[in-house]
C-alpha positions in Angstrom: 0.0 0.0 0.0 1.5 3.3 -1.1 1.8 5.6 1.9 3.2 8.7 0.4 6.2 9.0 2.7 8.3 12.0 1.9 11.6 13.4 3.1 11.4 15.7 6.1 12.9 18.6 4.1 9.9 18.4 1.8 7.4 19.2 4.7 4.9 21.8 3.5 2.8 22.8 6.5 4.3 25.6 8.7 2.9 24.1 12.0 4.5 20.7 11.2 7.8 22.4 10.3 7.7 24.2 13.7 6.8 21.0 15.5 9.7 19.2 13.9 12.0 22.1 14.8 10.8 22.0 18.4 11.4 18.3 18.5 15.0 18.8 17.2 15.7 21.6 19.8 14.5 19.4 22.7 16.8 16.5 21.9 19.4 18.3 24.1 22.3 16.1 22.9 20.2 12.9 23.1 19.2 10.8 20.1 15.5 11.4 21.1 13.7 13.9 23.4 11.4 12.8 26.2 7.8 13.7 26.7 8.8 15.8 29.7 10.8 18.0 27.4 7.6 19.5 25.9 5.4 22.1 27.5 1.9 22.0 26.0 1.5 25.7 26.8 4.3 26.5 24.4 2.6 24.4 21.7 -0.6 26.3 21.2 0.2 26.6 17.5 -0.6 22.9 17.0 -2.5 21.6 20.0 -5.7 20.7 18.3 -3.7 18.7 15.7 -1.3 17.0 18.1 -1.6 13.5 19.6 0.4 11.8 22.2 0.7 8.1 21.6 2.2 5.5 24.0 4.3 2.8 22.3 3.5 -0.6 23.9 5.7 -3.6 23.2 5.3 -7.3 22.8 3.2 -7.1 20.8 3.8 -3.6 19.4 0.7 -1.5 19.9 -0.2 2.1 20.0 -2.3 3.7 22.8 -3.6 7.2 22.5 -3.0 9.2 25.7 -4.4 12.2 23.8 -6.0 12.2 20.4 -5.8 15.5 18.5 -9.2 17.2 19.0 -9.4 18.7 15.5 -8.6 15.3 14.0 -11.1 13.4 16.2 -13.8 15.9 15.3 -13.2 15.5 11.6 -12.9 11.7 11.8 -16.0 11.4 14.0 -14.1 9.1 16.4 -11.9 10.1 19.4 -9.1 7.7 20.2 -8.2 9.3 23.5 -7.8 6.5 26.1 -8.0 3.9 23.4 -5.7 1.7 21.3 -5.3 2.3 17.6 -6.9 -1.1 17.2 -10.2 0.4 18.3 -10.4 2.8 15.3 -13.2 1.4 13.0 -11.9 2.5 9.6 -9.7 -0.5 8.9 -7.9 0.9 5.9 -7.0 4.1 7.7 -6.1 2.2 10.8 -3.5 0.2 8.9 -2.1 3.4 7.3 -1.6 4.9 10.7 -0.2 1.6 12.1 2.3 1.5 9.3 3.3 5.1 9.8 3.8 4.7 13.6 5.6 1.4 13.2 8.0 2.9 10.7 8.9 5.7 13.1 9.5 3.2 15.9 11.6 0.8 13.7 13.7 3.6 12.2 14.0 5.4 15.5 13.4 8.7 13.7 10.7 11.1 12.6 8.6 10.0 9.6 6.6 12.3 7.4 3.6 11.1 5.3 1.7 13.0 2.7 -1.6 11.7 1.4 -3.3 13.3 -1.6 -6.7 11.9 -2.5 -5.9 8.6 -0.8 -9.1 6.6 0.0 -9.8 4.8 3.2 -13.0 2.9 4.1 -14.8 6.1 5.0 -12.5 9.1 3.9 -10.6 10.7 1.1 -7.4 11.9 2.7 -5.7 15.1 1.8 -3.2 15.6 4.7 0.3 15.7 6.0 1.3 13.9 9.1 4.5 13.5 11.1 5.4 10.9 13.8 8.1 12.0 16.2 9.6 9.4 18.5 10.1 10.2 22.2 12.2 8.3 24.8 12.5 8.8 28.6 16.1 7.5 28.4 16.9 9.3 25.2 17.1 6.0 23.3 14.3 3.5 23.8 11.1 4.8 22.1 8.2 4.8 24.6 5.9 7.4 22.9 5.2 9.2 19.7 4.2 12.9 19.3 2.2 13.1 16.2 1.1 16.2 14.2 -1.6 15.9 11.6 -3.0 18.6 9.3 -5.5 18.6 6.5 -4.3 20.1 3.3 
């Protein structure tokens, strides 16, 4: 399934560019920043389009601590406090799982752009970034994800 992954320097949306720059700044010499390195009050520019996802292992699963409110409203389904597995749009769920898994496996930010890509219930026109987080600076335990409609 073509996911539309693009290089980070091809990112188009200013809020995602800023989020990526914030992530880079907060690495503080570590491979990866931690959740505690981010202050939500300083992220007002993207809050409604920002999700915090716990990475659970064995098996690899994704649990939404916070699902972006703008995204939840548009999808008609809020994943806050739920696993990605609970999302009813199977095709979109697998796109998201592949995106998140790629970020975890690569240990790096991953940017996806979808233009007129169909799911079970949607036609996607969006840009999304998954940014890995690690309490110890190395072992990914969460993803900070930004999603914007284009």
